[in-house]
N, C-alpha and C positions, 0 to 999 in steps of 0.2 A: 620822618626817619627816626629810628631808634638810636640811643645812646651807643649801642653795640655797633649798629651799622656804620655810625659815624667813626667810631675808632678804627674800625676794620677799613674804612675808606682812607683814612689818614695813613694808616699802616701800609697800605698797598701803593700809595702814590710814589713815584720817582723824585728824588731831590728833596723829600720831606722827611725829617728824622724826629726822634723823641725831643731833643733840645728845642728845635722849632716849635713843635706842638706844645711844649711847656710854656713858651713865651706867648703863643697864642691863647692857650687856656687862661693865662693870667689876665689876658686883655678882655677876651670874649666871654670867659666864664664856664662854656660847655662846649663840646666838640661839635653839636649841630650847628651852633652859630658861626663856628669858624667856616663852615661849609657853605653857608648861604651869604657870606660876606663877599663883598666886590673886590676886585684886584686892587683898586685904589685904597680901601680900607685894610687889606691885608698887608700892603707895602708900608702902610704907616705904622705897624707894630713894631716896636724896637727888637733886634735880634732876628728879625725875618728877612731874608734874602729875596731878591726880585725872582730867582729861578723857582724857589719853593712857593711863593706867592702865586706865580703864573700856573704852577702845577695845581695847587689847590683850587684857584679859580676855574680851572677847566677839568675838575675831577670827573664829571659825568662823561666825558668823552675818553676817559682812560680806564676807569674801574667800574665794576659792578659788585657792590657789596652784597647784595642780597643773593647774587649767585654763589659768591665765595662761601657765604654763611650756609646756603643749602648744600654745596659741595662738601663742606665739612660735617655737617650733620648726617649726610648720606654715609660718610666714610667713618663715622663713629668718633669724630674729632670734636673736642670741646674747645671753643675759644673763649679765653678769659681776657677780659680788657683791663686796663688800668684802674677803672672805676668800680669794678667788681669786688665784693667783699673778700673773696677767696683769692685775690692777686696776692702773691707772696710778699709779705711786708720787708724781707730782706732785700729784695730788688729795688726798693725805694732808697736804698744806700747809694744806689748808682747815681751818677751825674746825668745819665742818659737812659732811664729806665725804660724797658721795652713797652710799647703801646698796648701790644697784644701778645698772648701766649696761646699757641696751638698745642693742644694736649691729646695725645693717644695713650689710653691705659688708664690707670687708677689715679684719681686725683688725690687720694691719701697718700701717695708716695711724695707728692709735691708739698703736702701739708706737713710731712715729716722733716722737711728741709728747715722748717722754722724751729725744730726742736733738737734734733741730733743728725747732723749731716757732715760728711767728709768728701771732698773731692779729690780724685786721682787724675793726674795727668802724666804725660811722658812721651817719650819718643815713639815715632811709627816704625822705626827701624829698631825694634826692641831685641835685646840679647836674650839668650836662655836664661841668664841671671835675672834680668829685668822681668821676664814672663814668671819666674818662680817667685820673685819677692812681691809682685803685684797680686798674684793669686794668694798667697799667704796673708798679705795685709787686708786685701778686700774681703777676703773669707772671713778673717777675724772680725773686721768692721761689722760684716752683716750678722754674725753669730752673736756680736755684742748688742745688736738692734739698731745699728746705725744706718742711716740711709746713705748710699754711695752715689756721688754725682760724677758723671765723666761725659765724654764728648762723642762716644760711639766710633771713633776713628779707629783705625787699624793700629796694632801695636799695644800699648799700656792701656788705652781706654777699652779696648775689646776685652782684653785679659781682666780688668776690674769688673766689668759688666757681667762676664761669663762666670767669674767666681762667685758673684753675689746671687746670680740666678741659680747656679748650682747649689748653693748653701740655702736657698729658701728666703733669702732676704729681699729687701726692696732698693731698687736702683733707679736713677732718673738719667736718662740719656738726653743731653742737650745738643741738638744737631745744628750744622751751618748750612742748611738748605731747608725748603718747605717739606712738610710731611708727605706730600704726594711725589716728591722728587728726592726720596731719601738717600743720602750719600754717607759712606760708601755703599753701593749697591750689594757688595758681599756680605753686608751686615743686616740685610733686610730680614732674614731669618731670626737673627738675634734680637733685633728690634720686636719682632713679633712675641718672641719668648719672654723679653722684658715686660711687655705690655699685658701678657696673660698670667704673669706670676706675681702680680701685684705692684709692679714698677710702672714707669711711663717715660714716653718719649715726647719731648717738647721742642718747640721752635718758635722764634718771633717772626719768622718770615711767612709770607702768604704760602698757600698750599704747594704752588707750582714753581715757586722759586728755585732756580738752580744754584748751586754753590759757586762761589768764586772768591778772589782773594779778600773782599771786604766782609764776605759773611763769616769767616772763621774767627777773625779777632772780635767781631761782635758776639759771636757764640761764646768765646772765652770769658768775656766780662760777665756773662750770666752764670757760667760755671763756677767763677770765682764768688760771686755775690750770693749764690744759693747755698753756699757751704760755709761752716764754722771755721774751716781749715782746708788748705789745699796741700796735697802731698805729691811731690814730683818724684818720680821713680828713676826714670833716666832721661836725660836731656843734653843735648849738646849746646855748644855756646850761643847759637844763633836759633835755638829751638822756639817753637810758638809756645811750648810750656812755660817758658820763663816770662813770656807776656802775661799768662794767666796769673803765675806767681807773683808778679809785680802789681797786677791788679788786684789781686787779693791783699796785699800788703797796703796799697792805696785806700782799701776799704776797711782797714783796721782788722783784717782776719789774719789768722795764724798761717805760716807757711813751713811745711816740713819738706826734708830732702833726704833721700836714701844714698848713702854713700856707695862708691863703686871702685872697681880697680883703678889705680892712677893712669893706667895705660889705656884705659877705655875712653874713646871719644865721646861715647853716650853718657858718660857720667861727668863730663867736664863742666857741664851747666849746673849739675847738682852740687858740685864741689864749690862752685862759685857762690851759690846760694849760702851754703854752710859757711862760707869765709865771710859772708855778708851778714850773718846772724839766724839763718834758719835753723829749726830744730832738727838735729840728727835723728833719724828713725831707723830702729833695728827690729822692732816688733810693734804691734798695735798698742802695746801698753804705753809706749813712748808717746803715741798720739793721744790716748785717753787720758793719761795723767797731765799733759799740757793743757789740754783743752778743759779739764776738769777744774783746773785752777781758775779757768776764766768764766765758768758758768756759775750762775747764781739764780736765785728765785725771786722774780719780781713780786712785789707785795699783792698784787690785785689778779695777775695772770696766772701763777702758779706754774709757770713754764720756764724751762732753761732759757737764760739770755746771754749772749756772748759779750764780755767785756774786754776792752784792751787790757794788755799787761798793765799791772798796778804795782807801785812800790808800797812799802809798809804804811806811809802816812795816808796814801789814797785809799788803801784797803780799809784803814781804820775809819774813814769818812763814809767810805761806801756801807760798812756794816752798819753805822748808824742811819744811813739814808735808807736802808732796806726796811727800817721800821715805820716809814711814813715820811711826809713832809715835815720839815723841822727848820726853825729860824736860824739864821747864821750865828747869832751870839750863842744860842744854846748848843749849836754843833761845835763850836770852838770850845766851850766849856766841857761838854761831855767827851771830846776827843782826848783831852788832856794834852793836847799839842800847844806849843807856844802860839799865840794868837797870829803872829806874822806868818808862820809856817802853816797854820791851819787855813788861813785865808788864801794863801798862794796856792796851797794844794786844792782848795775848792775851785779856784780859778782854772788849774790845770784840768780837773775833772770837767768843767764846762767845755773847754777846749776839746777835749777827747770824746765829747758828746754822751758823757756818763751822767752828768748831773744837769738838773734844769733849774734855772732860777725862776720863782714865782713872785707875784706881787707882795711887797712887804718884806723883802729881803729873805724869804723862805725858799728852801731848796728840796727838791726830790729826785729819785732817780729817774732817768729817761726810760720809758717803756717801749 
């Protein structure tokens, strides 16, 4: 069995999720060894529940990875596993990164998410105001060379994808079903246009997986992780878009919200986000300016990297760390900060996962 077949198998099995597989990989080393292990061996792994162990032990009676891979190839779908070099690194920020990504379209669109990407989410019951704002912001993002990520749902998602396709940009649609059971069905034609215009439609679910209440929250975390920031155009108090926004915040991403009429229920969720500290958006310049302050060039990669918001002292240390690894004492001296402030700031950069401590009390920027 190949590594790809093993990942596809684990991804298809019921009662087995990414967190369980992570525990198993830490124990067994590779996905192939997981599948040849006995039920007793699987049960002994910390963090693996009995139902998941039983499902894995009986995998041959439940799934056919070779048939799944063959069906994907025949449909022009690429399967990217967590072990592949082109697996999106931004997804590794998730507590439960997907084991597989099924991709239809251009892989370059997915690669763009590592550089300049912005997500659009919002109400399915979008108003005329929401349609207008979404079109304006997404069109401007595409014109500026950003990849637009959304969920292909009716409403704001559809408006964002259409605006980008119309403007000749790249957009990535993350769906809550298998690619062979694309939902919603009325967006099948839009999905096709996305794929033929340089964009991509992706899913972590097996080809034939039908959508359900579980698949959409899972889809939302990928949207949040693939983007440098998430823009909420219209959302009610109980909107699923707020879940995506909160997931973005948990990942250290930026959250933007479009204000609306105070009488509009569709804007109540956006107003709550604004009260909680989201960045107010009137035009795409508000987005690019905010994220422009968070983008830096890593010394070796020469690619934009997203940083969390930094205060003046933190930015001073980051500017020094951009030059390469440096000892803590030298960092304190060159920063010009009082030693106690410099060291506490350095600790905060470690907590924020911006700085990494090396042997010998040397530090560098995380890549």
